[in-house]
Structure formats: C-alpha cells, structure tokens
N, C-alpha and C positions, 0 to 999 in steps of 0.2 A: 624399585622392587615391589612386586605385588604382595599385599598383606596375606599371609598364609594362615592366619588365625581362623578358628572355626567361626562361621557366620551363624548368628542366632536369628532364626526366622520367627517373627512375632505375628502369629495368626490369630485374628479375632473372628469368632463365628457367632451367628445367631440365625437359626432356622435356614441354614445354607445347604441342606441336603441335595437340592436340585443340581448344583454345579460343583460341589465341594470335591468330589472324587477327581474331576478333571484337573483342578488346581493341585491337589495332592500328588497326582501322577506326574505333573510337570515339575514339582519340587523334587520328587524322587529321581527325575531324569536330568537334573542339573549336572553340567560337566565339572562344576566345582563340588567335589564330593564331600568336602569337610564342612558339613552343616549340622545344626541341631535346631530343634523347634520347641517353642513354647506355644501351645494352643489353648486359648482361653475362650470357653464357650459361655455366652451370656444368656443362659436360660432357654436354650432351644427346646421346642416341644416336638420337633420332627426327628429324623434319624441322624441328625448331625453328630450327637455324642457317640452313637454306634459307629459311624464312619471314622471318626477321629480315633476311637479305641482300636479299631481294626488296623488303621495306619500305624498307630503306636506299636502294636504287636508285630507288624511286619518290619518295623525298624527299631528293634530293641535298643534301649539305652540312648536313643536320640530324641525322643519326644516326651515332653512334660505336659500333662493335661491339667488344666486349672479351671475353676469356676470363676466367671467374671463377676465384677462388683454389682452388675445389674443397674448401671447408671448410664447406659448408652455406649456407643462405639468409642468415642474419644476417651472416656474414663477406662474402658476395657483395655485399649491400646496402652495408655499411660500406666496402667497397673502392671502391664508386662514390662514396660521400660524400667519400672522400679525394681523388678525382680530379675532382669536379664543379667547374665554373667558378663564380665569384661570381654571386650572384643567387638568386632563389627556386628551390626544388626540390620535386619531388613523388615520393614512393615509388610504385611501380606494380607490381602483381602481374600475372602472365601470363594469368590466366583470368577476369578480371572484364570488365565493360563500363561505361565511363564515360559519364555523361550529358553532352550537349554543353556545358553550362554549368559543368562541374566546376571547371576551372581558373579561369575568370573569377569564379565565385562565391567560391572560396577567396581569391583575391587581393583581391576587394572586401571580404570580411568581415575579413581581416587588416589591410587598410588600410596606411597608411604609418606604422607604429608607432615606428620608430627603435630598437626593442628586439627580442629574439628572440621569435618567435611561431610556435607549432605549431598547425596546423589539422587537425581531423578531423570527419567528418560521419556521420550515420546512413546506412543502406544499404537498398536493396531486395534482399532475399535471393531468389535464384533457384536452381532445380535445375540439374543438369549440362546438361540439355536446354533451359534457359532459361525453364521454367515458374515463375510467381511463387510465392513462399513467404511474402510479407508483409514489412512494414517491421521493421527492428530497433527495439527499444524505446528510448524516450528515456532518457537518463542520469538517475538519481535524485539524484545528488550532483555538485557541480562538480568539475572537475579540481583536483588538489592533489598535493603531494609525498607526503603521508601515504597517499593512494590509490595513487600510482605505485609506492611501495615494495612493494606487495603485489598489484597488479593493473594490467593495461594496458587502458585504454579508448579509446586512439587507435590503431586498427588501421592497419597499413602500407598496406592497400589504399585507405585514404581520406586518408592523411597528406600535407599540403603544408606546407613550411617557408618562411618569408621568408629573406632573405639573411643576416640576423643569426643566425637559428636554425641555418641550414646551417653557418655559420662556427663557431658554438659547438659543434655536434655533431661537426664535423670535428676540432676541437681535443680534445674530450673522448674521442674514439674512437681516438686514436693508441695502439696496443698493447692496446686493450680486447678482452676475450674475454667475450662476452655471449650468452645463449641466443636472444634475439629483438631484432632491430634496432629495431622500432617501440616495444617496451616501453622499451628503452634511451633512445630519443629522448624519450619521455614523462618518464622519470626525469631526464634531463639538463636538459631545458627547465624543468621545474618546480623542480628542485633548484638550478639556477643563476639563478633569479630571472626567468625568462622567463614568457610568457603562453601558456596552452593554451586553444584554443577548441574546444568540442564543439558543432558546428553541428546543430541539430535537423532540418535539411532534408536529405533523402537525395539524394546526388549521384552515386551509382553503383549498378550491379547487381552484387551480391556472390555469385559462383557457389559453390554447395555441392556437393562431390563427394568421392569416396573419397580423392583425392590431396591434399586440403587439408592443410596442415601442422598446423593446429589446427581451423580452421573456426569458424563462428559460435558464440558462447557463450551466446546468449540464448534458444535453444529449451529447453524443459524437460529433454529427454534430454541435451542438451549441458551444461546447468548441472549436472545430476546427475553426469555423467561427470567434470566438473572438480572438483566437490566430492569425488568418490571419489578422484580423483588427489591432491587436497590431503591427504585423510585417510590416504592410503597413503604419504605422504612424497615423492611424485613432484615436488612443487614445491621441496623443500628444496635440491637442487643448483642450481636456477635462482636461488633467493634467495641462496645462497652466492656464485654467480658475480656477480650484480649488486651485492651488498654489496661484494665485493672490487673491482669496477670503479669503484664510487662512491668508495670509500676512496682509490683512485688519483688521483681528481680532487678530493679534499677541498678544496684551496685555491680551487677554482672555485665551490664550493657557497656559497650564502648561509648566514649563521649559523643561522637557524632550521632549514634543511635538514640542516646538519651535526649539529645537536642531535638531530633526528629520526633520522638515520642511526645515531647513537650509541645512542639508545634502542632502535632496531630490532635492532642488534647484541646488545644486552643481552637483549632478548626471546628471541632465537634461542639464547641460552645458558641461559635459565631453563627450569624444568620445573614441572609441576603447576599448582595454582591461581594461583600468583604469575605464571606466564607468561601465563595467560588474562587476568588482571587487567591486566597490562602492555599487552596488545594493546588491550583495550577502553578503557583510560584513556589510552593513549599517542597516540591520534589515528590509528591505523592502521586503515583500513577498506576494504572492498570496496563495490561499488555497492549490493548487496542486503544487508539486515541479516542474513538467514540465512547468507549467505556470510561475513560478518564473524564471526558466532558460530562458524561452522565453523573459521575461521582461528584463533580463540581456543582452541578445543578441540584443534586440531592443534598449536598452540604448547604447550599443556599436556602433550601427549604427546611433545614434542621432535621434531615432524615438519615444522618449518619451518626 
C-alpha cells in the first residue's frame, strides 16, 4: 500500500532566483497533491526570498519559510531535517525541475516497508537553459555501506525518505558536521540497517550550470575532475568528517557496518601497497572499477 501521509519537501535556497520559479512550478504540478514545504533560505541577496514568499502566498498553509543557519548547504538541509514533522520527506534543490510523478513514484516504490527506506532515481540532465543533455547512467552496483563510505550515489536532488528514514536521519544528525547532507543520508541509512533504492527511472530534470555545488558526476569530464580531486587529496577531509560523524553514532550502526567503519579507519592510516590491498579486499568500492582502482592508489599515497 502506498504511504498516503503528507510529504514534506525540504527546499534549501541560496541566490537561486534564476531557476527557482521553474522548480516551484514543478512542485505545484505534482500529481501527489498531499505535500507541504519547508523552505530555508541561506542568506540570499537576489530575489529568492521574494519568489519564495509569493509561492507561500499562492499555497496558503503549505509553506513554512525559514532562515538558514548560514553554514552551507549541508547544514541548511540538516537544520530542516531537525524541524520536519513526522512522515515522508524529500530533499529539494532550487534549480531542478521535477516530473509530475516524482513524489507519487517514490512513495509507490518505497511502499509501506515499516523500516527506514531512502529512495533516489536517475535524472534527465539539462543545461542551464533547459536543453537536454541525456540520461544519467544506470548504477553498476547496488547500494551498500561499503559504497557509501567512499561515494554517494543518492543525490539530494532525487532523494525521498519514508517516515522511518527521516526519524533515523534526524537522530543521527544531532550535532553532526558533514560535508554533504545527501552523502550523509546514504551512509546513515545503509549503516543503520535501512534500505536504499536506486530507481532506474528518471523522475526529474537535473540542471547543470556553473553554480552547481558539485554537479553531475557521470560525464567523462566530470568523472576525470573527480578522479583528479581524489588523487590530489581533496576527498581526504570529507572522509575524515564522515568517519568522525559515523563514529559518533556507532551505537546505531549494525555490526557489519561498524566493522566496515573500523576497517576503513585502518585503511586511512595505512600507506603503500598495504593500503591499496586493504581497499580492494575490504569491500570499499565506487560504482566504476577504474574509480575503485584510483581510490586504492590514493590510499597507497595517504590521500584518503
């Protein structure tokens, strides 16, 4: 049975006036009509607050407007997780376009599991002007904690949580300092025994432009850039932050995830061939084999 509870849309904004109206229009056009929104603006100096206020007036009683903590996108999203009412919730970026069935499909696919479920889907990539760039590729390996420790495959632009997942993420995020809210959600749900669904059907248009925090990772140039970042040590502070945050919630982790976390902590302390072997034998993997090999090479050089 599909969960019929209201879905809380968690929209984080910052100077998003250029594309925000299109995203809001797509939310208003959802065929799942039972939604409400928390919109947290993180210090915009353009017309974003004005656009949000107009949307709230057009949908009385549905939209709660907040001021963000001013500490970046991850902190802004997690501040809304802390305040969201019970029930399903969806992360929402300011510059995408949702297909009308996005919420209804996510709810249908998640079903009434009775356990934490995090949903993500493929996307139709578009340019800043809305021209098509093609579909994101299918995931080559299923979601897992071993993947979540070193890569995020559930982008916040597509993520929907059931009520149990929202409750779990809220508890896990108290006092957490993490680089990316969506990566953290993927780690928490897989690490605490929940289910993650990677839907092969595209349910939104993912806009690519210069202001993207990271942007799509599946184009060749973007993949090369991320590999270059990994080999430069740029990922190391992110790994350190998430490792520390996961250690804070160790009592919540299932035993296998706690063991994986310990092995990953050891990998990060190793150097040379021993570190590379520990990556490849420890079950830590990215979606593409070449990226996993790059991860092992970076570990050997002490760059993770």
